[in-house]
C-alpha positions as a Markdown table, in Angstrom:
| # | Residue | x | y | z |
|---|---|---|---|---|
| 1 | Unk | 6.0 | 19.5 | 19.8 |
| 2 | Unk | 2.9 | 18.8 | 17.8 |
| 3 | Unk | 1.6 | 15.4 | 16.8 |
| 4 | Unk | 2.9 | 16.1 | 13.3 |
| 5 | Unk | 6.5 | 16.6 | 14.7 |
| 6 | Unk | 6.5 | 13.3 | 16.5 |
| 7 | Unk | 9.5 | 11.2 | 15.6 |
| 8 | Unk | 7.4 | 8.1 | 15.9 |
| 9 | Unk | 4.8 | 9.4 | 13.5 |
| 10 | Unk | 7.6 | 10.4 | 11.0 |
| 11 | Unk | 9.1 | 7.0 | 11.3 |
| 12 | Unk | 5.8 | 5.3 | 10.6 |
| 13 | Unk | 5.2 | 7.5 | 7.6 |
| 14 | Unk | 8.7 | 6.6 | 6.3 |
| 15 | Unk | 8.0 | 2.9 | 6.8 |
| 16 | Unk | 4.7 | 3.2 | 5.0 |
| 17 | Unk | 6.3 | 5.0 | 2.1 |
| 18 | Unk | 9.0 | 2.4 | 1.9 |
| 19 | Unk | 6.5 | -0.5 | 1.9 |
| 20 | Unk | 4.6 | 1.2 | -0.9 |
| 21 | Unk | 7.8 | 1.6 | -2.9 |
| 22 | Unk | 8.7 | -2.0 | -2.4 |
| 23 | Unk | 5.2 | -3.1 | -3.5 |
| 24 | Unk | 5.4 | -0.9 | -6.6 |
| 25 | Unk | 8.9 | -2.3 | -7.4 |
| 26 | Unk | 7.5 | -5.9 | -7.2 |
| 27 | Unk | 4.7 | -5.0 | -9.6 |
| 28 | Unk | 7.3 | -3.8 | -12.1 |
| 29 | Unk | 9.3 | -7.0 | -11.7 |
| 30 | Unk | 12.1 | -5.3 | -9.8 |
| 31 | Unk | 13.7 | -6.3 | -6.5 |
| 32 | Unk | 15.7 | -4.5 | -3.9 |
| 33 | Unk | 19.2 | -5.9 | -3.3 |
| 34 | Unk | 19.4 | -7.2 | 0.2 |
| 35 | Unk | 22.7 | -5.5 | 0.6 |
| 36 | Unk | 20.9 | -2.2 | 0.1 |
| 37 | Unk | 18.2 | -2.8 | 2.8 |
| 38 | Unk | 20.4 | -1.3 | 5.5 |
| 39 | Unk | 20.3 | 2.1 | 3.8 |
| 40 | Unk | 16.5 | 1.8 | 3.6 |
| 41 | Unk | 16.3 | 0.9 | 7.3 |
| 42 | Unk | 18.5 | 4.0 | 8.1 |
| 43 | Unk | 15.9 | 6.1 | 6.2 |
| 44 | Unk | 13.0 | 4.6 | 8.3 |
| 45 | Unk | 14.9 | 5.3 | 11.5 |
| 46 | Unk | 15.5 | 8.9 | 10.4 |
| 47 | Unk | 19.3 | 8.4 | 10.2 |
| 48 | Unk | 19.3 | 9.1 | 6.4 |
| 49 | Unk | 17.3 | 11.6 | 4.4 |
| 50 | Unk | 15.5 | 10.5 | 1.2 |
| 51 | Unk | 18.1 | 12.4 | -0.8 |
| 52 | Unk | 20.9 | 10.5 | 0.9 |
| 53 | Unk | 19.3 | 7.2 | 0.1 |
| 54 | Unk | 18.8 | 8.2 | -3.5 |
| 55 | Unk | 22.5 | 9.2 | -3.8 |
| 56 | Unk | 23.6 | 5.8 | -2.3 |
| 57 | Unk | 21.3 | 4.0 | -4.7 |
| 58 | Unk | 22.9 | 5.9 | -7.6 |
| 59 | Unk | 26.4 | 4.7 | -6.6 |
| 60 | Unk | 25.4 | 1.2 | -5.6 |
| 61 | Unk | 26.6 | -1.6 | -7.8 |
| 62 | Unk | 23.9 | -3.0 | -10.0 |
| 63 | Unk | 22.8 | -6.6 | -9.2 |
| 64 | Unk | 22.9 | -9.3 | -11.8 |
| 65 | Unk | 19.6 | -9.6 | -13.7 |
| 66 | Unk | 17.4 | -12.5 | -12.9 |
| 67 | Unk | 16.8 | -14.9 | -15.8 |
């Protein structure tokens, strides 16, 4: 196994990508529904692929808009 194949490194990269996406969403005035956070955590742990997270996001109920 190389350093690039390390599950810990992959997990850290997923976490960094998710943190970046959260930051970008906040800049756009969006928020992530707390009920959906479990799916994102599954992605960071490597239990879900990015495609699986996107599919779950597509089928998730839309939260009410903030005033």
